[in-house]
C-alpha positions as CSV (number, residue, x, y, z in Angstrom):
1,M,-55.7,40.1,81.9
2,A,-52.7,40.7,84.0
3,T,-50.6,40.9,80.9
4,T,-52.9,43.5,79.4
5,T,-52.5,45.7,82.5
6,A,-48.9,45.3,82.7
7,N,-48.7,46.3,79.0
8,M,-50.9,49.5,79.7
9,M,-48.6,50.3,82.4
10,D,-45.5,50.0,80.2
11,M,-47.2,52.1,77.5
12,E,-48.0,54.8,80.1
13,T,-44.4,54.8,81.3
14,N,-43.0,55.1,77.7
15,D,-45.5,57.8,77.0
16,N,-44.5,59.7,80.1
17,Q,-40.9,59.3,79.2
18,L,-41.5,60.7,75.7
19,I,-43.1,63.8,77.2
20,L,-40.4,64.2,79.7
21,S,-37.8,63.7,76.9
22,E,-39.5,66.5,74.9
23,I,-39.4,69.0,78.0
24,S,-35.7,68.1,78.4
25,N,-35.0,68.8,74.7
26,R,-36.9,72.0,74.9
27,L,-34.7,73.0,78.0
28,H,-31.5,72.3,76.0
29,E,-32.8,74.3,73.1
30,L,-33.0,77.5,75.3
31,K,-30.2,79.9,74.6
32,I,-28.7,80.1,78.0
33,R,-26.1,82.7,78.8
34,G,-24.7,83.3,82.4
35,R,-24.1,81.0,85.3
36,W,-27.3,81.8,87.0
37,N,-29.4,80.7,84.0
38,M,-27.2,77.6,83.5
39,A,-27.9,76.7,87.2
40,V,-31.7,77.3,86.8
41,N,-31.6,74.9,83.9
42,E,-29.6,72.2,86.0
43,Y,-32.5,72.6,88.8
44,A,-35.0,72.3,86.0
45,E,-33.5,69.0,84.7
46,E,-33.5,67.6,88.3
47,L,-37.1,68.6,88.9
48,L,-38.2,66.7,85.8
49,E,-37.8,63.5,87.9
50,N,-40.6,64.7,90.0
51,L,-43.1,64.5,87.1
52,E,-42.1,60.7,86.2
53,G,-45.4,59.4,88.0
54,L,-47.9,61.8,86.2
55,E,-50.6,60.5,84.3
56,I,-50.6,61.8,80.5
57,D,-53.6,64.0,80.9
58,D,-52.1,65.7,84.0
59,F,-49.5,67.4,81.7
60,L,-52.4,69.5,80.4
61,S,-52.9,71.0,83.9
62,P,-50.3,73.5,85.0
63,K,-51.5,73.3,88.6
64,I,-51.1,69.5,88.7
65,V,-47.6,69.9,87.1
66,E,-46.5,72.4,89.6
67,R,-47.9,70.3,92.4
68,A,-45.8,67.4,91.1
69,L,-42.7,69.5,90.9
70,L,-43.0,70.7,94.4
71,N,-43.1,67.0,95.6
72,G,-45.3,67.6,98.6
73,A,-43.8,70.9,99.7
74,E,-46.1,74.1,99.9
75,N,-43.8,76.3,98.0
76,W,-40.2,76.5,96.7
77,Q,-38.8,78.0,100.0
78,Q,-40.2,74.9,101.9
79,F,-38.9,72.6,99.1
80,S,-35.4,74.1,99.4
81,E,-35.5,74.2,103.2
82,G,-36.7,70.6,103.4
83,G,-33.6,69.2,101.7
84,C,-35.5,68.3,98.5
85,S,-32.5,69.8,96.5
86,L,-28.9,70.8,97.5
87,V,-28.6,71.3,101.3
88,Y,-24.9,72.6,101.8
89,D,-24.1,76.3,101.2
90,E,-20.9,75.2,99.4
91,D,-22.9,73.1,96.9
92,I,-25.5,75.7,96.3
93,A,-22.8,78.4,95.9
94,H,-20.8,76.2,93.4
95,R,-23.9,75.8,91.3
96,L,-25.1,79.3,91.2
97,C,-21.9,81.4,91.2
98,T,-19.1,82.1,88.7
99,P,-15.6,81.4,89.9
100,S,-15.1,85.2,90.7
101,E,-18.4,85.3,92.7
102,L,-17.2,82.3,94.6
103,K,-14.0,84.1,95.6
104,R,-16.2,87.0,96.9
105,V,-18.4,84.9,99.2
106,Q,-15.9,82.3,100.4
107,Y,-14.2,83.0,103.8
108,R,-10.4,82.3,103.8
109,E,-10.8,79.8,106.6
110,G,-13.6,77.9,104.7
111,G,-17.4,78.4,104.6
112,Y,-19.4,80.8,102.6
113,R,-20.9,84.1,103.7
114,N,-24.5,84.9,102.5
115,P,-24.9,85.8,98.8
116,N,-26.4,89.1,99.7
117,S,-27.8,91.1,102.5
118,R,-31.3,89.8,102.0
119,E,-30.9,86.1,101.4
120,N,-29.0,83.0,102.8
121,W,-28.0,80.2,100.3
122,I,-31.2,78.4,100.8
123,D,-33.3,81.3,100.0
124,C,-31.2,81.8,96.9
125,Q,-31.6,78.3,95.8
126,A,-35.5,78.6,96.4
127,R,-35.5,81.6,94.0
128,A,-33.6,79.6,91.5
129,L,-36.0,76.6,91.9
130,R,-39.0,78.8,91.4
131,Q,-37.4,80.1,88.1
132,A,-36.8,76.5,87.1
133,A,-40.3,75.5,87.7
134,Q,-41.6,78.4,85.7
135,R,-39.3,77.6,82.9
136,I,-40.8,73.9,82.9
137,L,-44.4,75.3,83.2
138,R,-43.8,77.5,80.1
139,I,-42.6,74.5,78.1
140,V,-45.4,72.2,79.4
141,C,-48.0,74.9,78.4
142,G,-46.4,75.4,75.0
143,D,-47.6,74.1,71.7
144,R,-45.2,71.2,71.1
145,V,-45.7,69.4,74.4
146,T,-49.5,70.1,74.5
147,K,-49.8,68.7,70.8
148,L,-47.7,65.6,71.9
149,V,-49.8,64.9,74.8
150,N,-52.9,65.3,72.6
151,Q,-51.5,62.8,70.1
152,I,-50.7,60.3,72.7
153,M,-54.2,60.6,74.2
154,L,-55.7,60.3,70.8
155,A,-53.7,57.1,70.0
156,R,-55.1,55.2,72.9
């Protein structure tokens, strides 16, 4: 009986990896232009790790998927402030900015000024994370992933 349970868990893990692989492939298929959009895709790839523990049928519920992406945080601001992603201004700036933008926000003596008058780097990262999650949710709700989930569930 223990072997059967272990086999079922292995199948669940393989099915989950198949779905995550499909989402990742869809992210790579997007025609991305501009540093901001490339950074949003990088965040999306990192967020996929939060979906590894989901049950197969959970992928059919956008609310469950978003809750899993948030990894216990209430919202993307809390996720960013809580250190669930990049924590240093320098790292965030290097991910989000082009080289010319980096020159504009970098102090001569080191350090980085805020990206604009309304946000600090953590706020800016939270905005990018929100967009990354929206990108993932659009893919999860799309035909190919939904069809794949349904095929896996029928095969059981």
